[in-house]
VOGU-3710 file (C-alpha; in Angstrom, 3 decimals, decimal comma):
1> xxxxxxxxxx> -73,470/-12,477/-50,179  -70,926/-13,927/-52,066  -68,052/-11,804/-53,429  -66,496/-12,719/-56,664  -63,101/-11,193/-57,465  -61,508/-11,831/-60,812  -57,927/-11,503/-61,780  -55,848/-11,743/-64,880  -56,744/-10,014/-68,119  -55,059/-7,589/-69,985
11> xxxxxxxxxx> -53,505/-6,976/-73,526  -52,295/-9,737/-75,858  -51,233/-10,345/-79,793  -53,670/-12,513/-81,486  -52,562/-16,221/-80,875  -51,249/-15,514/-77,522  -52,253/-16,536/-74,240  -53,778/-15,378/-70,883  -55,172/-16,789/-67,888  -58,028/-15,375/-65,723
21> xxxxxxxxxx> -58,870/-16,572/-62,191  -61,808/-15,827/-59,975  -62,174/-16,613/-56,145  -65,434/-16,651/-54,449  -65,669/-15,628/-50,947  -68,536/-15,329/-47,940  -71,735/-17,225/-48,057  -70,322/-19,944/-50,288  -73,129/-22,269/-49,357  -75,351/-20,235/-51,424
31> xxxxxxxxxx> -73,460/-20,983/-54,692  -72,658/-24,285/-56,383  -72,155/-23,928/-60,457  -69,718/-21,101/-61,216  -69,141/-19,777/-64,925  -67,356/-17,072/-66,937  -69,105/-14,944/-69,095  -67,919/-12,131/-71,293  -69,526/-8,911/-72,988  -68,570/-6,488/-75,528
41> xxxxxxxxxx> -70,170/-3,121/-75,489  -73,396/-2,932/-77,503  -73,970/-6,952/-77,346  -75,324/-9,016/-74,786  -73,360/-11,004/-71,976  -72,671/-14,510/-73,363  -71,624/-17,716/-71,299  -68,046/-18,733/-72,126  -67,850/-21,758/-69,745  -69,870/-23,168/-66,975
51> xxxxxxxxxx> -68,230/-25,397/-64,136  -70,409/-27,711/-61,904  -69,307/-28,208/-58,237  -68,370/-31,653/-59,656  -66,286/-32,330/-62,688  -68,594/-31,240/-65,765  -67,532/-28,283/-67,524  -69,518/-26,836/-70,629  -68,001/-24,398/-73,043  -69,585/-21,971/-75,646
61> xxxxxxxxxx> -68,665/-23,253/-79,307  -66,730/-20,544/-79,860  -64,165/-21,071/-77,477  -64,053/-25,141/-77,623  -60,644/-26,345/-78,133  -59,101/-22,997/-77,339  -60,481/-22,286/-73,539  -59,861/-24,551/-70,467  -61,638/-23,801/-67,448  -60,979/-25,551/-64,137
71> xxxxxxxxxx> -62,132/-25,401/-60,780  -60,647/-25,881/-57,244  -63,396/-25,584/-54,416  -64,022/-21,773/-54,335  -62,068/-20,652/-57,279  -62,197/-21,034/-60,878  -59,719/-20,371/-63,702  -59,956/-19,558/-67,525  -56,807/-20,496/-69,482  -57,308/-18,780/-72,810
81> xxxxxxxxxx> -55,229/-19,804/-75,687  -54,844/-19,194/-79,379  -56,622/-15,816/-78,479  -58,334/-13,911/-81,620  -59,700/-10,416/-81,673  -63,040/-11,650/-81,395  -62,272/-12,576/-77,922  -61,777/-9,032/-76,752  -64,155/-8,230/-74,230  -64,950/-7,848/-70,537
91> xxxxxxxxxx> -65,010/-11,138/-68,824  -66,893/-11,601/-65,921  -66,915/-14,219/-63,059  -70,624/-15,593/-62,202  -72,447/-17,869/-59,824  -76,149/-18,497/-59,584  -77,434/-17,817/-56,046  -78,954/-20,835/-54,638  -81,362/-18,617/-52,269  -82,971/-16,594/-55,109
101> xxxxxxxxxx> -83,992/-18,407/-58,224  -83,023/-16,237/-61,501  -80,505/-14,160/-59,472  -76,721/-14,580/-59,236  -73,645/-13,029/-57,901  -71,138/-11,251/-60,513  -67,432/-10,224/-60,122  -66,485/-6,720/-61,325  -65,320/-7,914/-64,596  -61,756/-7,996/-66,044
111> xxxxxx> -60,783/-6,527/-69,416  -59,369/-8,688/-72,181  -57,929/-7,223/-75,495  -56,305/-9,190/-78,206  -54,779/-7,101/-80,825  -54,232/-8,384/-84,579
//
């Protein structure tokens, strides 16, 4: 198994910044790509940023130019700048399971609230 533990999050005013981190531990040979997702109650979970084990990073259009994702081995971070009320969500760390196609490991989630 792989454990993903997020940290960071909180409450910030619109235009402010927050930083999230996620550390993976356990059977790390079962993961390669890692990602950030977010979910608002009543809506599907959406991808925010996907990071390869190498150098490529893909962002959702809604966060391009404002969010910066980074990776250092088994840890990923998400620097969120110019936050907007619509960024309010629970943010999750994700890592697809290389041993089980279609399955993934998830963190417990961390709440980000942006007040207007």
